[in-house]
mmCIF file of the N, C-alpha and C atoms, coordinates in Angstrom:
data_MODEL
# 
_entry.id   MODEL 
# 
loop_
_atom_site.group_PDB 
_atom_site.id 
_atom_site.type_symbol 
_atom_site.label_atom_id 
_atom_site.label_alt_id 
_atom_site.label_comp_id 
_atom_site.label_asym_id 
_atom_site.label_entity_id 
_atom_site.label_seq_id 
_atom_site.pdbx_PDB_ins_code 
_atom_site.Cartn_x 
_atom_site.Cartn_y 
_atom_site.Cartn_z 
_atom_site.occupancy 
_atom_site.B_iso_or_equiv 
_atom_site.pdbx_formal_charge 
_atom_site.auth_seq_id 
_atom_site.auth_comp_id 
_atom_site.auth_asym_id 
_atom_site.auth_atom_id 
_atom_site.pdbx_PDB_model_num 
ATOM 1   N N  . MET A 1 1  ? 57.046  -1.821  23.754  1.00 0.00 ? 1  MET A N  1 
ATOM 2   C CA . MET A 1 1  ? 56.704  -0.469  23.435  1.00 0.00 ? 1  MET A CA 1 
ATOM 3   C C  . MET A 1 1  ? 55.358  -0.117  24.045  1.00 0.00 ? 1  MET A C  1 
ATOM 4   N N  . SER A 1 2  ? 55.291  1.020   24.581  1.00 0.00 ? 2  SER A N  1 
ATOM 5   C CA . SER A 1 2  ? 54.039  1.481   25.161  1.00 0.00 ? 2  SER A CA 1 
ATOM 6   C C  . SER A 1 2  ? 53.339  2.373   24.148  1.00 0.00 ? 2  SER A C  1 
ATOM 7   N N  . ALA A 1 3  ? 52.127  2.758   24.472  1.00 0.00 ? 3  ALA A N  1 
ATOM 8   C CA . ALA A 1 3  ? 51.342  3.586   23.560  1.00 0.00 ? 3  ALA A CA 1 
ATOM 9   C C  . ALA A 1 3  ? 52.019  4.930   23.332  1.00 0.00 ? 3  ALA A C  1 
ATOM 10  N N  . ALA A 1 4  ? 52.721  5.428   24.313  1.00 0.00 ? 4  ALA A N  1 
ATOM 11  C CA . ALA A 1 4  ? 53.379  6.719   24.168  1.00 0.00 ? 4  ALA A CA 1 
ATOM 12  C C  . ALA A 1 4  ? 54.580  6.616   23.246  1.00 0.00 ? 4  ALA A C  1 
ATOM 13  N N  . GLU A 1 5  ? 55.178  5.451   23.144  1.00 0.00 ? 5  GLU A N  1 
ATOM 14  C CA . GLU A 1 5  ? 56.381  5.290   22.347  1.00 0.00 ? 5  GLU A CA 1 
ATOM 15  C C  . GLU A 1 5  ? 56.103  4.881   20.905  1.00 0.00 ? 5  GLU A C  1 
ATOM 16  N N  . THR A 1 6  ? 54.857  4.564   20.550  1.00 0.00 ? 6  THR A N  1 
ATOM 17  C CA . THR A 1 6  ? 54.592  4.101   19.187  1.00 0.00 ? 6  THR A CA 1 
ATOM 18  C C  . THR A 1 6  ? 54.779  5.246   18.212  1.00 0.00 ? 6  THR A C  1 
ATOM 19  N N  . PRO A 1 7  ? 55.303  4.947   17.044  1.00 0.00 ? 7  PRO A N  1 
ATOM 20  C CA . PRO A 1 7  ? 55.459  5.996   16.047  1.00 0.00 ? 7  PRO A CA 1 
ATOM 21  C C  . PRO A 1 7  ? 54.075  6.461   15.568  1.00 0.00 ? 7  PRO A C  1 
ATOM 22  N N  . ASN A 1 8  ? 54.064  7.448   14.749  1.00 0.00 ? 8  ASN A N  1 
ATOM 23  C CA . ASN A 1 8  ? 52.795  8.013   14.281  1.00 0.00 ? 8  ASN A CA 1 
ATOM 24  C C  . ASN A 1 8  ? 51.866  6.891   13.816  1.00 0.00 ? 8  ASN A C  1 
ATOM 25  N N  . PRO A 1 9  ? 50.645  6.889   14.372  1.00 0.00 ? 9  PRO A N  1 
ATOM 26  C CA . PRO A 1 9  ? 49.720  5.821   13.950  1.00 0.00 ? 9  PRO A CA 1 
ATOM 27  C C  . PRO A 1 9  ? 49.268  6.069   12.511  1.00 0.00 ? 9  PRO A C  1 
ATOM 28  N N  . ALA A 1 10 ? 48.904  5.006   11.845  1.00 0.00 ? 10 ALA A N  1 
ATOM 29  C CA . ALA A 1 10 ? 48.440  5.122   10.458  1.00 0.00 ? 10 ALA A CA 1 
ATOM 30  C C  . ALA A 1 10 ? 47.098  5.856   10.441  1.00 0.00 ? 10 ALA A C  1 
ATOM 31  N N  . PRO A 1 11 ? 46.853  6.677   9.441   1.00 0.00 ? 11 PRO A N  1 
ATOM 32  C CA . PRO A 1 11 ? 45.560  7.370   9.380   1.00 0.00 ? 11 PRO A CA 1 
ATOM 33  C C  . PRO A 1 11 ? 44.436  6.350   9.176   1.00 0.00 ? 11 PRO A C  1 
ATOM 34  N N  . HIS A 1 12 ? 43.285  6.735   9.611   1.00 0.00 ? 12 HIS A N  1 
ATOM 35  C CA . HIS A 1 12 ? 42.125  5.849   9.488   1.00 0.00 ? 12 HIS A CA 1 
ATOM 36  C C  . HIS A 1 12 ? 41.876  5.593   8.004   1.00 0.00 ? 12 HIS A C  1 
ATOM 37  N N  . PRO A 1 13 ? 41.602  4.346   7.595   1.00 0.00 ? 13 PRO A N  1 
ATOM 38  C CA . PRO A 1 13 ? 41.466  4.040   6.168   1.00 0.00 ? 13 PRO A CA 1 
ATOM 39  C C  . PRO A 1 13 ? 40.211  4.650   5.523   1.00 0.00 ? 13 PRO A C  1 
ATOM 40  N N  . VAL A 1 14 ? 39.206  4.984   6.329   1.00 0.00 ? 14 VAL A N  1 
ATOM 41  C CA . VAL A 1 14 ? 37.984  5.558   5.763   1.00 0.00 ? 14 VAL A CA 1 
ATOM 42  C C  . VAL A 1 14 ? 37.899  7.006   6.186   1.00 0.00 ? 14 VAL A C  1 
ATOM 43  N N  . GLN A 1 15 ? 37.785  7.887   5.219   1.00 0.00 ? 15 GLN A N  1 
ATOM 44  C CA . GLN A 1 15 ? 37.692  9.308   5.525   1.00 0.00 ? 15 GLN A CA 1 
ATOM 45  C C  . GLN A 1 15 ? 36.300  9.789   5.140   1.00 0.00 ? 15 GLN A C  1 
ATOM 46  N N  . SER A 1 16 ? 35.718  10.629  5.944   1.00 0.00 ? 16 SER A N  1 
ATOM 47  C CA . SER A 1 16 ? 34.383  11.143  5.673   1.00 0.00 ? 16 SER A CA 1 
ATOM 48  C C  . SER A 1 16 ? 34.467  12.322  4.721   1.00 0.00 ? 16 SER A C  1 
ATOM 49  N N  . THR A 1 17 ? 33.624  12.301  3.724   1.00 0.00 ? 17 THR A N  1 
ATOM 50  C CA . THR A 1 17 ? 33.543  13.428  2.798   1.00 0.00 ? 17 THR A CA 1 
ATOM 51  C C  . THR A 1 17 ? 32.249  14.200  3.017   1.00 0.00 ? 17 THR A C  1 
ATOM 52  N N  . ALA A 1 18 ? 31.545  13.861  4.084   1.00 0.00 ? 18 ALA A N  1 
ATOM 53  C CA . ALA A 1 18 ? 30.263  14.513  4.360   1.00 0.00 ? 18 ALA A CA 1 
ATOM 54  C C  . ALA A 1 18 ? 30.487  15.966  4.741   1.00 0.00 ? 18 ALA A C  1 
ATOM 55  N N  . GLN A 1 19 ? 29.598  16.804  4.262   1.00 0.00 ? 19 GLN A N  1 
ATOM 56  C CA . GLN A 1 19 ? 29.631  18.222  4.587   1.00 0.00 ? 19 GLN A CA 1 
ATOM 57  C C  . GLN A 1 19 ? 28.571  18.485  5.644   1.00 0.00 ? 19 GLN A C  1 
ATOM 58  N N  . PRO A 1 20 ? 28.772  19.468  6.465   1.00 0.00 ? 20 PRO A N  1 
ATOM 59  C CA . PRO A 1 20 ? 27.727  19.781  7.439   1.00 0.00 ? 20 PRO A CA 1 
ATOM 60  C C  . PRO A 1 20 ? 26.456  20.227  6.714   1.00 0.00 ? 20 PRO A C  1 
ATOM 61  N N  . ALA A 1 21 ? 25.327  19.898  7.298   1.00 0.00 ? 21 ALA A N  1 
ATOM 62  C CA . ALA A 1 21 ? 24.044  20.244  6.690   1.00 0.00 ? 21 ALA A CA 1 
ATOM 63  C C  . ALA A 1 21 ? 23.855  21.751  6.713   1.00 0.00 ? 21 ALA A C  1 
ATOM 64  N N  . PRO A 1 22 ? 23.221  22.289  5.662   1.00 0.00 ? 22 PRO A N  1 
ATOM 65  C CA . PRO A 1 22 ? 22.963  23.733  5.659   1.00 0.00 ? 22 PRO A CA 1 
ATOM 66  C C  . PRO A 1 22 ? 21.935  24.064  6.744   1.00 0.00 ? 22 PRO A C  1 
ATOM 67  N N  . PRO A 1 23 ? 21.961  25.273  7.241   1.00 0.00 ? 23 PRO A N  1 
ATOM 68  C CA . PRO A 1 23 ? 21.005  25.629  8.293   1.00 0.00 ? 23 PRO A CA 1 
ATOM 69  C C  . PRO A 1 23 ? 19.572  25.550  7.768   1.00 0.00 ? 23 PRO A C  1 
ATOM 70  N N  . ALA A 1 24 ? 18.670  25.191  8.654   1.00 0.00 ? 24 ALA A N  1 
ATOM 71  C CA . ALA A 1 24 ? 17.262  25.070  8.279   1.00 0.00 ? 24 ALA A CA 1 
ATOM 72  C C  . ALA A 1 24 ? 16.711  26.447  7.944   1.00 0.00 ? 24 ALA A C  1 
ATOM 73  N N  . PRO A 1 25 ? 15.781  26.499  6.973   1.00 0.00 ? 25 PRO A N  1 
ATOM 74  C CA . PRO A 1 25 ? 15.183  27.799  6.655   1.00 0.00 ? 25 PRO A CA 1 
ATOM 75  C C  . PRO A 1 25 ? 14.340  28.286  7.832   1.00 0.00 ? 25 PRO A C  1 
ATOM 76  N N  . GLY A 1 26 ? 13.924  29.524  7.759   1.00 0.00 ? 26 GLY A N  1 
ATOM 77  C CA . GLY A 1 26 ? 13.144  30.137  8.831   1.00 0.00 ? 26 GLY A CA 1 
ATOM 78  C C  . GLY A 1 26 ? 11.870  29.357  9.106   1.00 0.00 ? 26 GLY A C  1 
ATOM 79  N N  . PRO A 1 27 ? 10.954  29.964  9.831   1.00 0.00 ? 27 PRO A N  1 
ATOM 80  C CA . PRO A 1 27 ? 9.718   29.256  10.175  1.00 0.00 ? 27 PRO A CA 1 
ATOM 81  C C  . PRO A 1 27 ? 8.975   28.827  8.909   1.00 0.00 ? 27 PRO A C  1 
ATOM 82  N N  . ASN A 1 28 ? 8.252   27.713  9.032   1.00 0.00 ? 28 ASN A N  1 
ATOM 83  C CA . ASN A 1 28 ? 7.525   27.186  7.872   1.00 0.00 ? 28 ASN A CA 1 
ATOM 84  C C  . ASN A 1 28 ? 6.507   28.203  7.385   1.00 0.00 ? 28 ASN A C  1 
ATOM 85  N N  . VAL A 1 29 ? 6.609   28.500  6.124   1.00 0.00 ? 29 VAL A N  1 
ATOM 86  C CA . VAL A 1 29 ? 5.668   29.429  5.517   1.00 0.00 ? 29 VAL A CA 1 
ATOM 87  C C  . VAL A 1 29 ? 4.830   28.619  4.537   1.00 0.00 ? 29 VAL A C  1 
ATOM 88  N N  . LYS A 1 30 ? 3.522   28.562  4.792   1.00 0.00 ? 30 LYS A N  1 
ATOM 89  C CA . LYS A 1 30 ? 2.650   27.789  3.916   1.00 0.00 ? 30 LYS A CA 1 
ATOM 90  C C  . LYS A 1 30 ? 2.333   28.613  2.679   1.00 0.00 ? 30 LYS A C  1 
ATOM 91  N N  . LYS A 1 31 ? 2.369   27.931  1.541   1.00 0.00 ? 31 LYS A N  1 
ATOM 92  C CA . LYS A 1 31 ? 2.048   28.595  0.283   1.00 0.00 ? 31 LYS A CA 1 
ATOM 93  C C  . LYS A 1 31 ? 0.539   28.696  0.151   1.00 0.00 ? 31 LYS A C  1 
ATOM 94  N N  . GLU A 1 32 ? 0.108   29.726  -0.538  1.00 0.00 ? 32 GLU A N  1 
ATOM 95  C CA . GLU A 1 32 ? -1.321  29.901  -0.765  1.00 0.00 ? 32 GLU A CA 1 
ATOM 96  C C  . GLU A 1 32 ? -1.798  28.879  -1.778  1.00 0.00 ? 32 GLU A C  1 
ATOM 97  N N  . LYS A 1 33 ? -2.931  28.260  -1.471  1.00 0.00 ? 33 LYS A N  1 
ATOM 98  C CA . LYS A 1 33 ? -3.493  27.291  -2.394  1.00 0.00 ? 33 LYS A CA 1 
ATOM 99  C C  . LYS A 1 33 ? -4.373  28.016  -3.400  1.00 0.00 ? 33 LYS A C  1 
ATOM 100 N N  . LYS A 1 34 ? -4.336  27.516  -4.612  1.00 0.00 ? 34 LYS A N  1 
ATOM 101 C CA . LYS A 1 34 ? -5.183  28.094  -5.646  1.00 0.00 ? 34 LYS A CA 1 
ATOM 102 C C  . LYS A 1 34 ? -6.617  27.629  -5.418  1.00 0.00 ? 34 LYS A C  1 
ATOM 103 N N  . ALA A 1 35 ? -7.541  28.514  -5.627  1.00 0.00 ? 35 ALA A N  1 
ATOM 104 C CA . ALA A 1 35 ? -8.955  28.167  -5.466  1.00 0.00 ? 35 ALA A CA 1 
ATOM 105 C C  . ALA A 1 35 ? -9.364  27.248  -6.608  1.00 0.00 ? 35 ALA A C  1 
ATOM 106 N N  . LYS A 1 36 ? -10.031 26.159  -6.236  1.00 0.00 ? 36 LYS A N  1 
ATOM 107 C CA . LYS A 1 36 ? -10.499 25.220  -7.245  1.00 0.00 ? 36 LYS A CA 1 
ATOM 108 C C  . LYS A 1 36 ? -11.861 25.670  -7.743  1.00 0.00 ? 36 LYS A C  1 
ATOM 109 N N  . ALA A 1 37 ? -12.080 25.442  -8.996  1.00 0.00 ? 37 ALA A N  1 
ATOM 110 C CA . ALA A 1 37 ? -13.379 25.783  -9.568  1.00 0.00 ? 37 ALA A CA 1 
ATOM 111 C C  . ALA A 1 37 ? -14.409 24.796  -9.041  1.00 0.00 ? 37 ALA A C  1 
ATOM 112 N N  . VAL A 1 38 ? -15.529 25.315  -8.579  1.00 0.00 ? 38 VAL A N  1 
ATOM 113 C CA . VAL A 1 38 ? -16.582 24.464  -8.044  1.00 0.00 ? 38 VAL A CA 1 
ATOM 114 C C  . VAL A 1 38 ? -17.436 23.977  -9.202  1.00 0.00 ? 38 VAL A C  1 
ATOM 115 N N  . ASP A 1 39 ? -17.528 22.662  -9.307  1.00 0.00 ? 39 ASP A N  1 
ATOM 116 C CA . ASP A 1 39 ? -18.313 22.060  -10.379 1.00 0.00 ? 39 ASP A CA 1 
ATOM 117 C C  . ASP A 1 39 ? -19.404 21.222  -9.730  1.00 0.00 ? 39 ASP A C  1 
ATOM 118 N N  . ASN A 1 40 ? -20.604 21.766  -9.664  1.00 0.00 ? 40 ASN A N  1 
ATOM 119 C CA . ASN A 1 40 ? -21.701 21.063  -9.013  1.00 0.00 ? 40 ASN A CA 1 
ATOM 120 C C  . ASN A 1 40 ? -22.394 20.065  -9.924  1.00 0.00 ? 40 ASN A C  1 
ATOM 121 N N  . GLU A 1 41 ? -22.141 20.128  -11.201 1.00 0.00 ? 41 GLU A N  1 
ATOM 122 C CA . GLU A 1 41 ? -22.785 19.201  -12.117 1.00 0.00 ? 41 GLU A CA 1 
ATOM 123 C C  . GLU A 1 41 ? -21.958 17.926  -12.219 1.00 0.00 ? 41 GLU A C  1 
ATOM 124 N N  . PRO A 1 42 ? -22.614 16.763  -12.106 1.00 0.00 ? 42 PRO A N  1 
ATOM 125 C CA . PRO A 1 42 ? -21.871 15.507  -12.239 1.00 0.00 ? 42 PRO A CA 1 
ATOM 126 C C  . PRO A 1 42 ? -21.357 15.340  -13.671 1.00 0.00 ? 42 PRO A C  1 
ATOM 127 N N  . LYS A 1 43 ? -20.253 14.664  -13.788 1.00 0.00 ? 43 LYS A N  1 
ATOM 128 C CA . LYS A 1 43 ? -19.647 14.468  -15.097 1.00 0.00 ? 43 LYS A CA 1 
ATOM 129 C C  . LYS A 1 43 ? -20.343 13.353  -15.878 1.00 0.00 ? 43 LYS A C  1 
ATOM 130 N N  . ALA A 1 44 ? -21.006 12.447  -15.159 1.00 0.00 ? 44 ALA A N  1 
ATOM 131 C CA . ALA A 1 44 ? -21.746 11.360  -15.790 1.00 0.00 ? 44 ALA A CA 1 
ATOM 132 C C  . ALA A 1 44 ? -23.109 11.270  -15.114 1.00 0.00 ? 44 ALA A C  1 
ATOM 133 N N  . PRO A 1 45 ? -24.097 10.736  -15.802 1.00 0.00 ? 45 PRO A N  1 
ATOM 134 C CA . PRO A 1 45 ? -25.408 10.617  -15.168 1.00 0.00 ? 45 PRO A CA 1 
ATOM 135 C C  . PRO A 1 45 ? -25.337 9.667   -13.974 1.00 0.00 ? 45 PRO A C  1 
ATOM 136 N N  . LEU A 1 46 ? -26.122 9.966   -12.945 1.00 0.00 ? 46 LEU A N  1 
ATOM 137 C CA . LEU A 1 46 ? -26.104 9.155   -11.734 1.00 0.00 ? 46 LEU A CA 1 
ATOM 138 C C  . LEU A 1 46 ? -27.031 7.953   -11.830 1.00 0.00 ? 46 LEU A C  1 
ATOM 139 N N  . GLU A 1 47 ? -27.848 7.908   -12.839 1.00 0.00 ? 47 GLU A N  1 
ATOM 140 C CA . GLU A 1 47 ? -28.801 6.819   -12.996 1.00 0.00 ? 47 GLU A CA 1 
ATOM 141 C C  . GLU A 1 47 ? -28.752 6.344   -14.437 1.00 0.00 ? 47 GLU A C  1 
ATOM 142 N N  . LEU A 1 48 ? -28.796 5.019   -14.609 1.00 0.00 ? 48 LEU A N  1 
ATOM 143 C CA . LEU A 1 48 ? -28.794 4.468   -15.961 1.00 0.00 ? 48 LEU A CA 1 
ATOM 144 C C  . LEU A 1 48 ? -30.188 4.602   -16.551 1.00 0.00 ? 48 LEU A C  1 
ATOM 145 N N  . ASN A 1 49 ? -30.242 5.133   -17.744 1.00 0.00 ? 49 ASN A N  1 
ATOM 146 C CA . ASN A 1 49 ? -31.536 5.314   -18.371 1.00 0.00 ? 49 ASN A CA 1 
ATOM 147 C C  . ASN A 1 49 ? -31.463 4.792   -19.794 1.00 0.00 ? 49 ASN A C  1 
ATOM 148 N N  . PRO A 1 50 ? -32.128 3.751   -20.143 1.00 0.00 ? 50 PRO A N  1 
ATOM 149 C CA . PRO A 1 50 ? -33.025 2.906   -19.359 1.00 0.00 ? 50 PRO A CA 1 
ATOM 150 C C  . PRO A 1 50 ? -32.222 1.955   -18.474 1.00 0.00 ? 50 PRO A C  1 
ATOM 151 N N  . PRO A 1 51 ? -32.828 1.499   -17.374 1.00 0.00 ? 51 PRO A N  1 
ATOM 152 C CA . PRO A 1 51 ? -32.102 0.590   -16.488 1.00 0.00 ? 51 PRO A CA 1 
ATOM 153 C C  . PRO A 1 51 ? -31.858 -0.759  -17.170 1.00 0.00 ? 51 PRO A C  1 
ATOM 154 N N  . PRO A 1 52 ? -30.757 -1.414  -16.839 1.00 0.00 ? 52 PRO A N  1 
ATOM 155 C CA . PRO A 1 52 ? -30.468 -2.728  -17.434 1.00 0.00 ? 52 PRO A CA 1 
ATOM 156 C C  . PRO A 1 52 ? -31.553 -3.749  -17.076 1.00 0.00 ? 52 PRO A C  1 
ATOM 157 N N  . ASP A 1 53 ? -31.672 -4.765  -17.911 1.00 0.00 ? 53 ASP A N  1 
ATOM 158 C CA . ASP A 1 53 ? -32.709 -5.784  -17.725 1.00 0.00 ? 53 ASP A CA 1 
ATOM 159 C C  . ASP A 1 53 ? -32.538 -6.565  -16.422 1.00 0.00 ? 53 ASP A C  1 
ATOM 160 N N  . PHE A 1 54 ? -31.321 -6.767  -15.981 1.00 0.00 ? 54 PHE A N  1 
ATOM 161 C CA . PHE A 1 54 ? -31.114 -7.602  -14.797 1.00 0.00 ? 54 PHE A CA 1 
ATOM 162 C C  . PHE A 1 54 ? -31.558 -6.913  -13.510 1.00 0.00 ? 54 PHE A C  1 
ATOM 163 N N  . PHE A 1 55 ? -31.789 -5.615  -13.526 1.00 0.00 ? 55 PHE A N  1 
ATOM 164 C CA . PHE A 1 55 ? -32.243 -4.929  -12.308 1.00 0.00 ? 55 PHE A CA 1 
ATOM 165 C C  . PHE A 1 55 ? -33.541 -5.530  -11.784 1.00 0.00 ? 55 PHE A C  1 
ATOM 166 N N  . ASP A 1 56 ? -34.515 -5.729  -12.675 1.00 0.00 ? 56 ASP A N  1 
ATOM 167 C CA . ASP A 1 56 ? -35.799 -6.286  -12.251 1.00 0.00 ? 56 ASP A CA 1 
ATOM 168 C C  . ASP A 1 56 ? -35.623 -7.676  -11.650 1.00 0.00 ? 56 ASP A C  1 
ATOM 169 N N  . HIS A 1 57 ? -34.784 -8.486  -12.274 1.00 0.00 ? 57 HIS A N  1 
ATOM 170 C CA . HIS A 1 57 ? -34.549 -9.844  -11.771 1.00 0.00 ? 57 HIS A CA 1 
ATOM 171 C C  . HIS A 1 57 ? -33.933 -9.805  -10.375 1.00 0.00 ? 57 HIS A C  1 
ATOM 172 N N  . ARG A 1 58 ? -32.956 -8.938  -10.160 1.00 0.00 ? 58 ARG A N  1 
ATOM 173 C CA . ARG A 1 58 ? -32.314 -8.832  -8.846  1.00 0.00 ? 58 ARG A CA 1 
ATOM 174 C C  . ARG A 1 58 ? -33.296 -8.341  -7.785  1.00 0.00 ? 58 ARG A C  1 
ATOM 175 N N  . ILE A 1 59 ? -34.152 -7.411  -8.152  1.00 0.00 ? 59 ILE A N  1 
ATOM 176 C CA . ILE A 1 59 ? -35.144 -6.899  -7.202  1.00 0.00 ? 59 ILE A CA 1 
ATOM 177 C C  . ILE A 1 59 ? -36.119 -8.007  -6.819  1.00 0.00 ? 59 ILE A C  1 
ATOM 178 N N  . GLN A 1 60 ? -36.519 -8.833  -7.783  1.00 0.00 ? 60 GLN A N  1 
ATOM 179 C CA . GLN A 1 60 ? -37.413 -9.955  -7.485  1.00 0.00 ? 60 GLN A CA 1 
ATOM 180 C C  . GLN A 1 60 ? -36.749 -10.939 -6.531  1.00 0.00 ? 60 GLN A C  1 
ATOM 181 N N  . ILE A 1 61 ? -35.480 -11.242 -6.751  1.00 0.00 ? 61 ILE A N  1 
ATOM 182 C CA . ILE A 1 61 ? -34.748 -12.146 -5.859  1.00 0.00 ? 61 ILE A CA 1 
ATOM 183 C C  . ILE A 1 61 ? -34.699 -11.557 -4.456  1.00 0.00 ? 61 ILE A C  1 
ATOM 184 N N  . TYR A 1 62 ? -34.385 -10.274 -4.350  1.00 0.00 ? 62 TYR A N  1 
ATOM 185 C CA . TYR A 1 62 ? -34.317 -9.620  -3.040  1.00 0.00 ? 62 TYR A CA 1 
ATOM 186 C C  . TYR A 1 62 ? -35.664 -9.703  -2.323  1.00 0.00 ? 62 TYR A C  1 
ATOM 187 N N  . GLU A 1 63 ? -36.733 -9.366  -3.024  1.00 0.00 ? 63 GLU A N  1 
ATOM 188 C CA . GLU A 1 63 ? -38.058 -9.371  -2.401  1.00 0.00 ? 63 GLU A CA 1 
ATOM 189 C C  . GLU A 1 63 ? -38.453 -10.768 -1.945  1.00 0.00 ? 63 GLU A C  1 
ATOM 190 N N  . LYS A 1 64 ? -38.094 -11.793 -2.711  1.00 0.00 ? 64 LYS A N  1 
ATOM 191 C CA . LYS A 1 64 ? -38.402 -13.181 -2.336  1.00 0.00 ? 64 LYS A CA 1 
ATOM 192 C C  . LYS A 1 64 ? -37.694 -13.542 -1.034  1.00 0.00 ? 64 LYS A C  1 
ATOM 193 N N  . PHE A 1 65 ? -36.392 -13.284 -0.959  1.00 0.00 ? 65 PHE A N  1 
ATOM 194 C CA . PHE A 1 65 ? -35.636 -13.645 0.242   1.00 0.00 ? 65 PHE A CA 1 
ATOM 195 C C  . PHE A 1 65 ? -36.022 -12.779 1.434   1.00 0.00 ? 65 PHE A C  1 
ATOM 196 N N  . LYS A 1 66 ? -36.347 -11.529 1.196   1.00 0.00 ? 66 LYS A N  1 
ATOM 197 C CA . LYS A 1 66 ? -36.785 -10.646 2.276   1.00 0.00 ? 66 LYS A CA 1 
ATOM 198 C C  . LYS A 1 66 ? -38.087 -11.165 2.881   1.00 0.00 ? 66 LYS A C  1 
ATOM 199 N N  . LYS A 1 67 ? -39.021 -11.601 2.020   1.00 0.00 ? 67 LYS A N  1 
ATOM 200 C CA . LYS A 1 67 ? -40.298 -12.136 2.494   1.00 0.00 ? 67 LYS A CA 1 
ATOM 201 C C  . LYS A 1 67 ? -40.060 -13.402 3.320   1.00 0.00 ? 67 LYS A C  1 
ATOM 202 N N  . GLU A 1 68 ? -39.196 -14.316 2.817   1.00 0.00 ? 68 GLU A N  1 
ATOM 203 C CA . GLU A 1 68 ? -38.893 -15.549 3.550   1.00 0.00 ? 68 GLU A CA 1 
ATOM 204 C C  . GLU A 1 68 ? -38.252 -15.229 4.901   1.00 0.00 ? 68 GLU A C  1 
ATOM 205 N N  . TYR A 1 69 ? -37.356 -14.285 4.932   1.00 0.00 ? 69 TYR A N  1 
ATOM 206 C CA . TYR A 1 69 ? -36.684 -13.922 6.181   1.00 0.00 ? 69 TYR A CA 1 
ATOM 207 C C  . TYR A 1 69 ? -37.675 -13.320 7.172   1.00 0.00 ? 69 TYR A C  1 
ATOM 208 N N  . ASP A 1 70 ? -38.530 -12.424 6.698   1.00 0.00 ? 70 ASP A N  1 
ATOM 209 C CA . ASP A 1 70 ? -39.518 -11.807 7.588   1.00 0.00 ? 70 ASP A CA 1 
ATOM 210 C C  . ASP A 1 70 ? -40.441 -12.860 8.193   1.00 0.00 ? 70 ASP A C  1 
ATOM 211 N N  . GLU A 1 71 ? -40.859 -13.853 7.394   1.00 0.00 ? 71 GLU A N  1 
ATOM 212 C CA . GLU A 1 71 ? -41.697 -14.931 7.915   1.00 0.00 ? 71 GLU A CA 1 
ATOM 213 C C  . GLU A 1 71 ? -40.932 -15.758 8.941   1.00 0.00 ? 71 GLU A C  1 
ATOM 214 N N  . PHE A 1 72 ? -39.664 -16.017 8.680   1.00 0.00 ? 72 PHE A N  1 
ATOM 215 C CA . PHE A 1 72 ? -38.836 -16.796 9.601   1.00 0.00 ? 72 PHE A CA 1 
ATOM 216 C C  . PHE A 1 72 ? -38.689 -16.069 10.934  1.00 0.00 ? 72 PHE A C  1 
ATOM 217 N N  . VAL A 1 73 ? -38.400 -14.782 10.890  1.00 0.00 ? 73 VAL A N  1 
ATOM 218 C CA . VAL A 1 73 ? -38.214 -13.992 12.109  1.00 0.00 ? 73 VAL A CA 1 
ATOM 219 C C  . VAL A 1 73 ? -39.529 -13.879 12.875  1.00 0.00 ? 73 VAL A C  1 
ATOM 220 N N  . ALA A 1 74 ? -40.630 -13.727 12.172  1.00 0.00 ? 74 ALA A N  1 
ATOM 221 C CA . ALA A 1 74 ? -41.930 -13.605 12.835  1.00 0.00 ? 74 ALA A CA 1 
ATOM 222 C C  . ALA A 1 74 ? -42.289 -14.900 13.561  1.00 0.00 ? 74 ALA A C  1 
ATOM 223 N N  . GLY A 1 75 ? -41.840 -16.042 13.077  1.00 0.00 ? 75 GLY A N  1 
ATOM 224 C CA . GLY A 1 75 ? -42.158 -17.327 13.694  1.00 0.00 ? 75 GLY A CA 1 
ATOM 225 C C  . GLY A 1 75 ? -41.276 -17.669 14.878  1.00 0.00 ? 75 GLY A C  1 
ATOM 226 N N  . GLU A 1 76 ? -40.175 -16.942 15.096  1.00 0.00 ? 76 GLU A N  1 
ATOM 227 C CA . GLU A 1 76 ? -39.271 -17.229 16.213  1.00 0.00 ? 76 GLU A CA 1 
ATOM 228 C C  . GLU A 1 76 ? -39.801 -16.631 17.503  1.00 0.00 ? 76 GLU A C  1 
ATOM 229 N N  . SER A 1 77 ? -39.291 -17.174 18.600  1.00 0.00 ? 77 SER A N  1 
ATOM 230 C CA . SER A 1 77 ? -39.643 -16.656 19.917  1.00 0.00 ? 77 SER A CA 1 
ATOM 231 C C  . SER A 1 77 ? -38.937 -15.320 20.126  1.00 0.00 ? 77 SER A C  1 
ATOM 232 N N  . PRO A 1 78 ? -39.634 -14.316 20.646  1.00 0.00 ? 78 PRO A N  1 
ATOM 233 C CA . PRO A 1 78 ? -38.988 -13.019 20.872  1.00 0.00 ? 78 PRO A CA 1 
ATOM 234 C C  . PRO A 1 78 ? -37.882 -13.079 21.919  1.00 0.00 ? 78 PRO A C  1 
ATOM 235 N N  . LEU A 1 79 ? -37.860 -14.123 22.749  1.00 0.00 ? 79 LEU A N  1 
ATOM 236 C CA . LEU A 1 79 ? -36.829 -14.232 23.782  1.00 0.00 ? 79 LEU A CA 1 
ATOM 237 C C  . LEU A 1 79 ? -35.457 -14.510 23.180  1.00 0.00 ? 79 LEU A C  1 
ATOM 238 N N  . LEU A 1 80 ? -35.411 -15.065 21.996  1.00 0.00 ? 80 LEU A N  1 
ATOM 239 C CA . LEU A 1 80 ? -34.126 -15.370 21.364  1.00 0.00 ? 80 LEU A CA 1 
ATOM 240 C C  . LEU A 1 80 ? -33.419 -14.117 20.866  1.00 0.00 ? 80 LEU A C  1 
ATOM 241 N N  . HIS A 1 81 ? -34.120 -13.023 20.742  1.00 0.00 ? 81 HIS A N  1 
ATOM 242 C CA . HIS A 1 81 ? -33.533 -11.799 20.194  1.00 0.00 ? 81 HIS A CA 1 
ATOM 243 C C  . HIS A 1 81 ? -33.036 -10.847 21.263  1.00 0.00 ? 81 HIS A C  1 
ATOM 244 N N  . ASN A 1 82 ? -33.037 -11.248 22.526  1.00 0.00 ? 82 ASN A N  1 
ATOM 245 C CA . ASN A 1 82 ? -32.560 -10.352 23.591  1.00 0.00 ? 82 ASN A CA 1 
ATOM 246 C C  . ASN A 1 82 ? -31.093 -10.482 23.782  1.00 0.00 ? 82 ASN A C  1 
# 
């Protein structure tokens, strides 16, 4: 039997139920944004009052290491920094 002589072929077992997509709406129209209220005052204080006790300790540590580093850099040859 040739292809022309075959009886009606069986329908495809999977049928699509998809619908065509609806047409796209016109050009994009941006919605107006509502104006936000401007609040210039911070909601929380920007500085701790009184400052925590560990602040002084951390500042002392920083100053100690900064001094040691400055002495170390001053003792090096300037040619190494090029």
